[in-house]
C-alpha positions as CSV (number, residue, x, y, z in Angstrom):
1,M,1.4,-52.1,-36.7
2,S,-1.2,-51.4,-39.4
3,D,-3.9,-53.2,-37.3
4,L,-3.0,-51.1,-34.2
5,Y,-3.0,-47.9,-36.2
6,G,-6.4,-48.8,-37.7
7,K,-7.9,-49.4,-34.3
8,S,-6.6,-46.1,-32.9
9,T,-7.9,-44.2,-35.9
10,V,-11.4,-45.8,-35.5
11,H,-11.3,-45.0,-31.8
12,L,-10.6,-41.3,-32.4
13,E,-13.1,-41.1,-35.2
14,R,-15.7,-42.4,-32.7
15,M,-14.7,-39.7,-30.3
16,K,-15.1,-37.1,-33.0
17,S,-18.5,-38.3,-34.0
18,F,-19.7,-38.1,-30.4
19,G,-18.4,-34.5,-30.2
20,E,-20.2,-33.6,-33.3
21,D,-23.5,-35.1,-32.0
22,A,-23.1,-33.1,-28.8
23,E,-22.6,-29.9,-30.7
24,K,-25.8,-30.5,-32.7
25,V,-28.0,-30.8,-29.6
26,D,-26.1,-28.0,-27.8
27,V,-25.1,-30.2,-24.9
28,D,-22.9,-28.6,-22.2
29,T,-21.6,-31.1,-19.8
30,D,-20.4,-28.4,-17.3
31,E,-23.9,-27.0,-17.1
32,Q,-25.6,-30.4,-16.7
33,M,-23.2,-31.7,-14.0
34,P,-22.6,-29.6,-10.9
35,A,-19.0,-29.4,-9.8
36,S,-19.8,-30.7,-6.3
37,S,-20.7,-34.2,-7.7
38,P,-17.8,-35.4,-9.8
39,P,-18.6,-38.8,-11.4
40,A,-16.0,-40.2,-13.7
41,S,-17.7,-38.8,-16.8
42,V,-15.7,-37.5,-19.6
43,S,-15.6,-33.7,-20.1
44,P,-13.4,-31.1,-21.8
45,E,-10.6,-29.3,-19.9
46,P,-12.6,-26.7,-17.8
47,S,-10.7,-23.6,-19.0
48,S,-13.8,-21.5,-18.5
49,S,-16.2,-23.5,-16.4
50,A,-19.1,-21.8,-14.6
51,I,-18.3,-22.7,-11.0
52,A,-19.5,-20.9,-7.9
53,G,-16.8,-19.0,-6.0
54,T,-16.4,-21.5,-3.2
55,D,-16.2,-24.5,-5.5
56,A,-13.8,-22.6,-7.7
57,S,-11.3,-22.2,-4.9
58,N,-11.7,-25.8,-3.7
59,T,-11.1,-26.9,-7.3
60,C,-7.9,-25.0,-7.4
61,K,-6.7,-26.4,-4.1
62,Q,-7.4,-29.9,-5.3
63,G,-5.6,-29.3,-8.6
64,R,-2.5,-28.2,-6.6
65,G,-2.6,-30.9,-4.0
66,K,0.4,-33.1,-3.5
67,S,-1.4,-36.4,-3.4
68,R,-1.4,-38.1,-6.9
69,G,-2.8,-41.5,-7.6
70,K,-0.5,-44.2,-9.0
71,P,-1.3,-45.8,-12.4
72,G,-3.2,-49.0,-11.9
73,K,-4.9,-47.7,-8.7
74,D,-6.3,-44.3,-9.3
75,D,-7.1,-45.1,-12.9
76,T,-9.8,-47.6,-11.8
77,N,-13.4,-47.1,-11.0
78,S,-15.2,-48.4,-7.9
79,G,-15.8,-51.7,-9.7
80,G,-12.1,-52.3,-10.2
81,K,-12.0,-51.7,-13.9
82,R,-9.5,-49.5,-15.6
83,V,-10.9,-46.2,-16.8
84,S,-9.3,-46.9,-20.1
85,D,-11.3,-50.1,-20.4
86,L,-14.6,-48.4,-19.9
87,P,-16.7,-48.0,-23.1
88,L,-17.4,-44.6,-24.5
89,H,-21.0,-45.4,-25.3
90,G,-23.5,-43.3,-23.3
91,T,-20.8,-40.8,-22.4
92,V,-21.4,-37.2,-23.4
93,V,-18.4,-35.5,-25.0
94,S,-18.4,-31.8,-25.6
95,A,-17.8,-30.3,-29.0
96,H,-15.0,-28.2,-27.4
97,V,-12.8,-31.3,-26.7
98,G,-10.6,-30.9,-29.7
99,R,-10.2,-27.1,-29.3
100,N,-9.4,-27.2,-25.5
101,L,-7.1,-30.2,-25.8
102,N,-5.2,-28.8,-28.7
103,R,-4.6,-25.8,-26.4
104,L,-3.0,-28.1,-23.9
105,G,-0.8,-29.6,-26.5
106,H,-2.3,-33.2,-26.1
107,E,-3.9,-34.6,-29.3
108,G,-6.5,-37.3,-28.5
109,T,-6.7,-36.6,-24.8
110,L,-9.7,-36.6,-22.4
111,H,-10.1,-34.9,-19.0
112,I,-11.8,-37.0,-16.3
113,K,-14.1,-34.6,-14.5
114,G,-13.6,-34.1,-10.8
115,T,-10.3,-36.0,-10.7
116,G,-7.8,-33.5,-12.1
117,R,-6.4,-36.3,-14.4
118,I,-6.0,-36.3,-18.2
119,L,-6.1,-39.5,-20.3
120,Q,-4.0,-39.6,-23.4
121,S,-4.6,-42.0,-26.3
122,E,-1.9,-44.6,-27.1
123,T,-1.6,-46.4,-30.4
124,N,-3.1,-49.5,-28.9
125,G,-6.4,-47.8,-28.3
126,N,-5.9,-47.6,-24.5
127,Y,-5.4,-44.5,-22.4
128,V,-2.7,-43.6,-19.9
129,T,-2.9,-40.9,-17.2
130,I,-0.9,-37.7,-17.7
131,H,-0.8,-34.7,-15.4
132,P,-1.2,-31.1,-16.6
133,S,1.6,-28.8,-15.9
134,K,1.5,-26.5,-12.9
135,H,1.3,-23.5,-15.2
136,I,-1.8,-24.9,-16.9
137,Q,-3.4,-25.6,-13.5
138,D,-2.6,-22.2,-12.2
139,T,-4.0,-20.6,-15.4
140,R,-7.2,-22.6,-15.1
141,C,-7.7,-21.7,-11.4
142,E,-7.1,-18.0,-12.1
143,D,-9.6,-18.0,-15.0
144,T,-12.2,-19.7,-12.8
145,L,-11.7,-17.3,-9.9
146,K,-12.0,-14.3,-12.2
147,I,-15.4,-15.6,-13.3
148,A,-16.5,-16.1,-9.8
149,R,-15.4,-12.7,-8.7
150,K,-17.4,-11.0,-11.4
151,R,-20.6,-12.3,-9.9
152,R,-20.6,-9.9,-6.9
153,P,-19.4,-6.3,-7.0
154,V,-17.3,-5.0,-4.1
155,T,-19.4,-3.0,-1.6
156,V,-18.1,0.3,-0.2
157,D,-19.7,2.2,2.8
158,T,-19.2,5.9,2.0
159,S,-21.5,7.3,4.8
160,K,-18.5,8.7,6.7
161,A,-16.4,9.8,3.7
162,K,-16.9,13.6,4.2
163,T,-14.7,15.8,2.0
164,S,-13.3,12.9,0.0
165,L,-16.8,11.8,-1.1
166,E,-16.8,13.2,-4.6
167,A,-13.5,11.7,-5.6
168,L,-14.6,8.4,-3.9
169,K,-17.9,8.3,-5.9
170,L,-16.0,8.8,-9.2
171,S,-13.6,6.0,-8.3
172,I,-16.4,3.6,-7.3
173,K,-18.2,4.4,-10.6
174,Q,-15.1,3.7,-12.7
175,L,-14.6,0.4,-10.9
176,K,-18.3,-0.5,-11.3
177,W,-18.5,-1.3,-7.6
178,K,-21.5,-0.8,-5.4
179,E,-21.7,2.2,-3.1
180,F,-23.7,2.5,0.1
181,P,-24.0,6.2,0.8
182,L,-26.2,5.8,3.9
183,G,-24.4,2.7,5.3
184,R,-25.6,-0.9,5.3
185,R,-27.1,-3.2,7.8
186,T,-25.0,-6.1,6.7
187,A,-21.2,-5.9,6.4
188,C,-19.5,-4.1,3.5
189,D,-16.2,-5.0,2.0
190,I,-14.6,-1.6,2.5
191,Y,-15.5,1.3,4.9
192,W,-14.2,4.7,3.9
193,H,-13.8,7.2,6.8
194,G,-13.2,10.9,6.5
195,V,-11.3,11.5,9.7
196,S,-10.3,8.5,11.9
197,F,-10.6,4.8,12.5
198,H,-13.3,5.5,15.1
199,D,-15.7,7.3,12.8
200,N,-17.7,4.1,12.9
201,E,-17.3,2.1,16.1
202,H,-19.3,-1.0,15.1
203,I,-17.2,-2.6,12.4
204,A,-16.2,-6.2,13.0
205,S,-15.0,-7.2,9.6
206,G,-14.0,-5.9,6.2
207,Q,-11.4,-3.1,5.6
208,V,-11.2,0.4,6.9
209,N,-9.2,3.2,5.3
210,K,-7.8,4.4,8.6
211,F,-5.4,3.0,11.2
212,P,-6.2,3.5,14.8
213,G,-3.7,5.9,16.3
214,M,-2.6,7.4,13.0
215,I,-3.9,10.9,13.8
216,E,-2.1,10.9,17.2
217,M,1.1,9.4,15.7
218,L,1.4,12.1,13.0
219,R,0.9,15.1,15.2
220,K,3.9,17.3,14.9
221,I,5.3,16.6,18.3
222,N,4.9,12.8,18.1
223,L,6.4,12.7,14.6
224,S,9.3,14.8,15.8
225,R,10.0,12.5,18.7
226,A,9.9,9.5,16.4
227,M,12.2,11.0,13.9
228,R,14.6,12.2,16.7
229,T,14.8,8.6,18.1
230,M,15.8,7.4,14.6
231,Q,18.3,10.2,14.2
232,E,20.0,9.2,17.4
233,L,20.2,5.6,16.2
234,F,20.9,6.3,12.5
235,P,22.0,9.9,12.2
236,E,23.2,9.7,8.6
237,E,20.1,8.0,7.4
238,Y,17.7,10.5,9.0
239,D,19.3,13.8,8.1
240,F,16.3,14.7,5.9
241,Y,14.3,15.9,8.9
242,P,15.1,19.4,10.2
243,R,16.5,19.8,13.8
244,S,13.5,20.2,16.1
245,W,12.6,21.2,19.6
246,I,9.4,20.5,21.5
247,L,7.8,23.5,23.3
248,P,7.3,24.3,26.1
249,E,9.2,21.4,27.6
250,E,12.4,21.9,25.6
251,Y,12.4,25.7,25.5
252,Q,15.4,26.0,27.8
253,Q,17.4,23.6,25.7
254,F,16.4,25.5,22.5
255,F,17.4,28.8,24.1
256,T,20.7,27.6,25.3
257,Q,21.8,25.9,22.1
258,I,20.9,28.8,19.9
259,R,22.6,31.4,22.1
260,M,25.7,29.3,22.2
261,V,25.9,29.0,18.5
262,K,25.6,32.8,18.1
263,K,28.2,33.3,20.7
264,N,30.7,31.1,18.9
265,D,29.9,32.7,15.5
266,A,28.3,36.1,15.4
267,T,27.7,35.8,11.6
268,V,25.3,32.9,12.1
269,N,21.8,34.2,11.8
270,S,19.5,31.2,11.6
271,T,15.7,31.3,11.1
272,F,13.2,29.0,12.8
273,I,9.7,28.1,12.1
274,V,7.2,27.5,14.9
275,K,4.3,25.0,14.3
276,P,1.4,24.4,16.7
277,D,1.1,20.7,17.6
278,G,-2.6,20.5,16.7
279,G,-2.5,23.1,13.9
280,S,-3.4,22.4,10.3
281,Q,-3.7,24.3,7.0
282,G,-1.0,26.7,8.1
283,D,-2.9,28.0,11.1
284,G,-0.7,29.5,13.8
285,I,2.6,29.1,11.9
286,Y,5.2,31.9,12.2
287,L,8.9,32.5,11.7
288,I,11.4,33.7,14.3
289,R,15.2,34.5,14.3
290,D,15.8,34.4,18.1
291,P,14.4,32.3,21.0
292,G,13.2,35.6,22.5
293,D,10.8,36.1,19.6
294,L,8.7,33.2,20.7
295,K,5.2,34.2,21.5
296,P,4.3,33.9,25.2
297,M,3.4,30.3,26.1
298,A,3.1,30.6,29.8
299,G,0.1,29.5,31.9
300,S,-1.8,26.2,32.2
301,Q,-3.4,26.7,28.8
302,A,-0.1,26.9,27.0
303,K,-0.3,25.3,23.6
304,Q,2.4,22.8,22.6
305,A,4.4,23.4,19.5
306,V,7.4,22.3,17.5
307,V,10.1,24.7,16.5
308,Q,12.3,23.7,13.6
309,E,15.2,25.0,11.6
310,Y,13.9,26.9,8.6
311,I,15.2,25.9,5.2
312,Q,16.6,29.1,3.9
313,K,17.7,28.0,0.4
314,P,14.9,26.1,-1.2
315,L,14.7,25.2,-4.9
316,L,12.8,27.9,-6.8
317,I,10.7,27.8,-10.0
318,D,9.7,31.1,-11.5
319,K,11.3,32.7,-8.5
320,L,8.7,31.1,-6.3
321,K,9.1,28.7,-3.4
322,F,7.1,25.5,-3.7
323,D,6.6,22.1,-2.0
324,I,5.5,18.7,-3.0
325,R,2.4,16.9,-1.8
326,L,3.0,13.2,-2.3
327,Y,0.4,10.5,-1.6
328,V,1.6,7.4,0.1
329,L,-0.5,4.2,0.8
330,I,0.2,2.0,3.7
331,K,-1.5,-1.1,2.4
332,S,-0.6,-3.2,5.4
333,M,1.5,-3.1,8.6
334,E,2.0,-6.9,9.0
335,P,3.7,-7.4,6.6
336,L,4.7,-3.8,5.9
337,E,3.6,-2.7,2.4
338,I,4.1,0.8,1.2
339,Y,3.0,2.3,-2.2
340,I,3.8,5.7,-3.6
341,A,1.7,7.6,-6.1
342,K,3.6,8.2,-9.3
343,E,1.8,11.5,-9.6
344,G,1.5,14.2,-7.0
345,L,0.8,17.9,-6.5
346,T,3.1,20.9,-6.2
347,R,1.9,24.0,-4.3
348,F,3.4,27.3,-5.0
349,C,3.8,30.5,-2.9
350,T,2.3,33.6,-4.5
351,E,5.0,36.1,-3.7
352,P,8.6,35.9,-5.1
353,Y,11.0,34.4,-2.6
354,Q,13.7,36.2,-0.7
355,E,15.8,34.8,2.1
356,P,14.4,35.5,5.6
357,S,15.1,38.9,7.1
358,Q,13.6,40.8,9.9
359,K,11.6,42.8,7.4
360,N,9.9,39.8,5.6
361,L,9.5,37.2,8.3
362,S,5.8,38.0,8.4
363,H,5.2,37.5,4.6
364,V,3.4,34.3,4.7
365,F,2.7,34.2,0.9
366,M,6.5,34.2,0.5
367,H,7.6,31.7,3.0
368,L,4.6,29.3,3.5
369,T,3.5,27.0,0.8
370,N,0.2,25.9,2.4
371,Y,-2.6,26.0,-0.3
372,S,-5.1,27.0,2.4
373,L,-3.1,30.2,3.0
374,N,-2.1,31.1,-0.6
375,V,-5.5,30.6,-2.0
376,H,-6.5,33.9,-0.3
377,S,-3.7,35.8,-2.0
378,S,-4.7,38.1,-4.9
379,N,-1.8,36.5,-6.9
380,F,-3.1,33.0,-6.6
381,V,-3.8,31.5,-10.1
382,H,-6.4,28.9,-10.6
383,S,-5.5,27.0,-13.8
384,D,-7.1,24.2,-15.8
385,S,-3.6,23.4,-17.0
386,Q,-1.4,20.9,-15.2
387,N,1.7,22.9,-16.1
388,T,0.8,26.4,-14.9
389,G,-0.9,28.1,-12.0
390,S,-0.4,28.1,-8.3
391,K,-1.1,24.3,-8.1
392,R,0.5,22.0,-10.6
393,T,1.2,18.3,-11.1
394,L,4.4,16.9,-9.8
395,S,5.2,15.4,-13.2
396,S,5.1,18.8,-14.9
397,V,7.6,20.2,-12.4
398,L,9.9,17.2,-12.8
399,Y,9.7,17.5,-16.6
400,R,10.7,21.1,-16.4
401,L,13.6,20.3,-14.1
402,A,14.7,17.5,-16.4
403,A,14.8,19.9,-19.3
404,K,17.3,21.9,-17.3
405,G,19.6,18.9,-16.9
406,V,18.5,17.8,-13.4
407,D,18.9,14.1,-12.7
408,I,15.3,13.3,-12.0
409,K,15.9,9.6,-11.3
410,K,18.2,10.6,-8.4
411,V,15.6,13.1,-7.0
412,W,12.9,10.4,-7.2
413,S,15.1,7.8,-5.6
414,D,15.9,10.2,-2.7
415,I,12.2,10.9,-2.2
416,I,11.3,7.2,-2.1
417,S,14.1,6.6,0.5
418,L,12.7,9.5,2.6
419,V,9.2,8.0,2.5
420,I,10.2,4.5,3.5
421,K,12.4,5.7,6.3
422,T,9.7,7.9,7.7
423,V,7.1,5.1,7.7
424,I,9.6,2.8,9.4
425,A,10.1,5.5,12.1
426,V,6.3,5.8,12.9
427,V,5.3,2.1,12.6
428,P,6.5,0.9,16.0
429,E,4.3,3.2,18.0
430,L,1.5,2.8,15.5
431,K,1.6,-1.0,16.2
432,V,1.0,-0.3,19.9
433,F,-2.0,1.9,19.0
434,Y,-3.3,-0.9,16.8
435,Q,-2.8,-3.5,19.5
436,A,-4.7,-1.4,22.0
437,D,-7.7,-1.1,19.7
438,I,-7.7,-4.5,18.0
439,P,-6.0,-7.0,20.2
440,P,-5.3,-10.5,18.9
441,G,-8.4,-12.7,19.0
442,K,-10.8,-9.8,19.0
443,P,-13.0,-9.5,15.9
444,G,-12.1,-6.4,13.9
445,P,-11.4,-5.1,10.4
446,T,-8.0,-4.8,8.7
447,C,-6.7,-1.4,7.9
448,F,-5.0,0.7,5.2
449,Q,-4.5,4.4,4.9
450,I,-3.5,7.1,2.4
451,L,-1.0,9.7,3.9
452,G,0.0,13.1,2.5
453,F,3.8,13.7,2.6
454,D,4.8,17.4,2.4
455,I,8.3,17.5,0.9
456,L,10.6,20.5,0.1
457,L,13.4,20.4,-2.4
458,M,16.5,22.3,-1.3
459,K,18.5,24.3,-3.9
460,N,20.9,21.3,-4.0
461,L,17.9,19.1,-4.8
462,K,18.0,17.3,-1.5
463,P,14.5,16.4,-0.3
464,V,13.5,17.6,3.2
465,L,10.4,16.3,5.1
466,L,8.2,19.1,6.3
467,E,5.4,17.0,7.8
468,V,3.1,14.0,7.2
469,N,-0.7,14.5,7.1
470,S,-2.9,11.6,8.3
471,N,-5.9,13.2,6.6
472,P,-4.7,14.8,3.4
473,S,-7.4,16.8,1.5
474,M,-9.0,14.7,-1.2
475,R,-11.3,17.4,-2.3
476,I,-11.5,17.7,-6.1
477,E,-13.1,21.2,-6.3
478,H,-11.9,24.6,-5.1
479,E,-13.7,27.6,-3.8
480,Q,-13.9,30.5,-6.3
481,E,-15.5,33.9,-6.2
482,V,-18.1,33.9,-9.0
483,A,-19.5,37.3,-8.1
484,P,-18.5,40.0,-5.6
485,G,-18.9,38.4,-2.2
486,V,-20.4,35.2,-3.7
487,F,-18.3,32.0,-3.5
488,E,-19.0,28.5,-4.7
489,Y,-17.1,25.3,-5.3
490,V,-16.0,24.7,-8.9
491,P,-14.2,21.6,-10.3
492,S,-10.4,21.5,-10.1
493,P,-9.0,19.5,-13.1
494,V,-5.5,19.2,-11.5
495,D,-6.9,17.9,-8.2
496,E,-9.3,15.5,-10.0
497,E,-6.5,14.1,-12.2
498,V,-4.3,13.2,-9.2
499,K,-6.7,12.4,-6.4
500,V,-9.2,10.3,-8.2
501,G,-6.4,8.1,-9.5
502,V,-5.0,7.7,-6.0
503,I,-8.3,6.7,-4.5
504,R,-9.4,4.5,-7.4
505,D,-6.1,2.5,-7.4
506,T,-6.0,2.2,-3.7
507,L,-9.4,0.5,-3.9
508,R,-8.1,-1.7,-6.7
509,L,-5.2,-2.8,-4.5
510,M,-7.5,-3.4,-1.5
511,D,-10.1,-5.4,-3.6
512,P,-10.7,-8.5,-1.4
513,G,-11.0,-10.6,-4.6
514,H,-7.4,-9.8,-5.6
515,K,-5.7,-10.6,-2.4
516,K,-3.0,-13.2,-2.6
517,P,-1.0,-15.0,0.1
518,S,2.1,-13.0,1.0
519,V,5.6,-14.5,1.2
520,F,6.1,-12.6,4.5
521,Q,5.0,-14.4,7.6
522,M,4.7,-12.7,11.0
523,R,6.1,-14.7,13.9
524,A,5.7,-13.9,17.6
525,G,8.6,-11.8,18.7
526,G,10.0,-10.9,15.2
527,F,9.8,-10.8,11.5
528,E,10.8,-13.4,9.0
529,H,11.2,-13.1,5.2
530,G,9.9,-16.2,3.7
531,G,11.2,-15.9,0.1
532,E,11.7,-13.4,-2.7
533,I,10.0,-10.1,-2.7
534,P,6.5,-10.5,-4.2
535,M,6.1,-9.1,-7.6
536,E,2.3,-8.9,-7.5
537,A,2.4,-5.1,-7.5
538,E,4.7,-5.0,-10.5
539,T,2.5,-7.2,-12.4
540,Q,-0.5,-5.1,-11.6
541,E,1.3,-2.0,-12.6
542,R,2.0,-3.3,-16.0
543,S,-1.4,-4.7,-16.7
544,S,-4.6,-2.9,-17.1
545,D,-8.1,-3.8,-15.8
546,E,-9.6,-7.1,-16.7
547,G,-12.0,-5.4,-19.1
548,G,-9.3,-3.0,-20.4
549,A,-11.3,0.0,-19.2
550,L,-8.9,1.2,-16.5
551,P,-5.3,2.4,-16.9
552,S,-2.3,0.7,-15.2
553,L,-1.9,1.4,-11.5
554,C,-0.7,4.9,-10.5
555,L,0.7,3.5,-7.3
556,K,4.1,2.0,-7.2
557,Q,5.2,-0.5,-4.6
558,V,8.4,0.5,-2.8
559,Y,8.2,-1.8,0.2
560,P,8.8,-4.8,0.5
561,K,10.3,-4.2,-3.0
562,Y,13.3,-2.5,-1.4
563,T,13.5,-4.6,1.7
564,K,17.2,-5.4,1.5
565,Q,18.1,-1.7,1.4
566,F,16.0,-0.6,4.4
567,N,15.1,-3.6,6.6
568,Y,18.0,-3.0,8.9
569,L,16.4,0.2,10.1
570,R,13.4,-1.7,11.6
571,L,15.1,-2.2,14.9
572,L,12.4,-0.4,17.0
573,E,9.7,-2.6,15.6
574,R,11.4,-5.6,17.2
575,I,11.4,-3.6,20.5
576,A,7.7,-2.8,20.0
577,V,7.0,-6.5,19.6
578,L,8.7,-7.2,22.9
579,F,6.8,-4.3,24.6
580,I,3.5,-5.6,23.3
581,R,4.3,-9.2,24.4
582,F,5.5,-8.4,27.9
583,L,4.2,-5.0,28.9
584,G,1.1,-4.5,26.8
585,V,-2.5,-5.5,27.8
586,K,-2.2,-7.9,30.7
587,G,-5.4,-8.4,32.6
588,N,-6.3,-5.1,34.3
589,M,-2.9,-3.6,33.6
590,R,-2.8,-1.7,30.3
591,L,0.3,0.0,29.0
592,G,-0.5,1.9,25.8
593,P,1.2,4.2,23.4
594,T,2.2,6.8,26.0
595,A,4.0,4.2,28.0
596,F,5.7,2.8,24.9
597,R,6.9,6.4,24.0
598,T,8.5,6.7,27.5
599,F,9.9,3.2,27.2
600,I,11.5,4.0,23.8
601,R,12.8,7.4,25.1
602,Y,14.6,6.1,28.2
603,G,14.9,2.4,27.6
604,T,16.1,2.1,24.0
605,P,19.8,3.1,24.6
606,S,20.2,0.5,27.3
607,I,18.4,-2.1,25.3
608,C,20.6,-1.3,22.3
609,R,23.8,-1.5,24.3
610,S,22.7,-4.8,25.7
611,L,22.8,-6.2,22.2
612,F,26.6,-5.9,22.3
613,L,28.9,-8.0,24.4
614,P,31.9,-6.7,26.4
615,G,34.9,-5.9,24.2
616,G,32.9,-4.5,21.3
617,S,31.6,-7.8,19.8
618,Q,28.1,-7.8,18.4
619,V,25.2,-10.2,19.0
620,Q,23.1,-11.2,16.0
621,I,19.5,-9.8,15.8
622,P,17.0,-10.6,13.0
623,V,17.5,-7.8,10.6
624,A,18.6,-7.9,7.0
625,E,22.0,-6.8,5.8
626,G,22.2,-3.3,4.5
627,P,24.0,0.0,4.7
628,G,25.1,0.7,8.2
629,T,25.4,-3.0,9.2
630,V,28.6,-4.4,10.5
631,A,27.7,-8.0,9.7
632,A,24.9,-9.9,8.2
633,G,22.0,-9.4,10.6
634,A,23.8,-7.1,12.9
635,V,23.3,-3.4,13.5
636,R,25.7,-0.9,15.0
637,I,24.1,1.1,17.7
638,P,25.8,4.3,19.0
639,A,26.9,4.1,22.6
């Protein structure tokens, strides 16, 4: 035993002497030997090797491969000799061998470059092959990919950004990415559009911050139709959207229902709010108490509108009505990924609230929370504080409510539920829009989009959806009168605090270098969950930027995180898949979103009933179990 121990000691001492010699002459085997030509030279574990991006990814794939050589075969060189029998003379050993191998927990071990194998010394002086753990391989691959990513900054085309430009510029600067304000001849990684997907018609790759069809889908009429369809299928789940009628086509229905209610109970005196379909920033909105108060809509140029029940008992703060502007990111549609900003805005009216009466129906500063209206009120307060003024942060309001004993966790949970259900309602038709613009096989970009949800809290703290904006304002300055009749834009600290964080962290989530394979796979004709909900978003939320310069993400993933609770509501998406497959673009025949809307309106009840067999038995359809299901994978559809 003493002889064997002596041989082993001498052998390791020889290794150590070679390492010291290499350190003296500053030899770096990784720099001398390119990764693409891996002879069986001895080198340290490449925990921070300088490899090009392509080679880095290939190295990772090789390290995770299933094929492993057997001892006695893979441990031989081309001449048939065992690697352990090869002399060490003439082989360069880095001075970092001891340090790297101690990190792996293998004393006296050597890494065979280009093979993914580690040799460990035995007491007889020979070496045997061991395999690093999966955790070590994954860590090494991630470290290598991080180095490769740092070599080229992400490029962003901001030439079409419009009013969101200032917030976008600040975000890009914080991320140390590269901006192209005038566009770029070659492709960029990300294209930021100010209005719609079609702001730039010549994008064949990269990512665009708009979905085709989102503007049309979120018009007040189309949103109301989508929500009504879901209310018919899942009435209890979609009671957060006020009862609505579409004008002028449903005027008679509206007139009849309201008159019947008043006839049955004379004390009922409901109020309704009328919103033009194409209106924005509060333009054209007014309140009525009787169908006869509707403004004339006759003629061929009659404007379409939505009339809704008005929420007469909102939650008040400082005797003022307010609403919440919440920013929601749809990161992907296939698979569906939804993020909610942890911080939002609250917009206050500028006149103390009173319940609607015939005298105050026209008081827009009392009843309408739109910033674009109230900013013209003499009572509007511009404040640099997040806790005061006519525009405040959502967190400041929630903190104030919590101080009064309100269960903020319950309020926030209800808001998250509202957001997920709303997105689920609009996605089916949105997919038809997407298919029409970017059919399978056609080159095109991937899409993501920030939406603005306007939510009102009732006096009982129940959240109500007012509308969803496809192009929420991302302006971080406001107009202020600096002299009589002289206006200019000045910075708005509250807007900057919220909006820059939303844009910056949206870009971080869409960073092409951070994308990871999803556990969700899309299959023709349906959806399949391929494993546990990915926790990538949670990891990113907890960790800061690589360099430590950026805070944790202000965007919280809510879907697919809560898939089990809401996946059963995605029934119409499966119908949309069938529509796209059988009735979509077929040669010269093209059935688009309008046809799908009609198909859903008239065909869904019969389709849903066909899911059930005579006698009340259910057939199984591919949806997850959740509230409202009668069996695992089955959904009850009202007859």
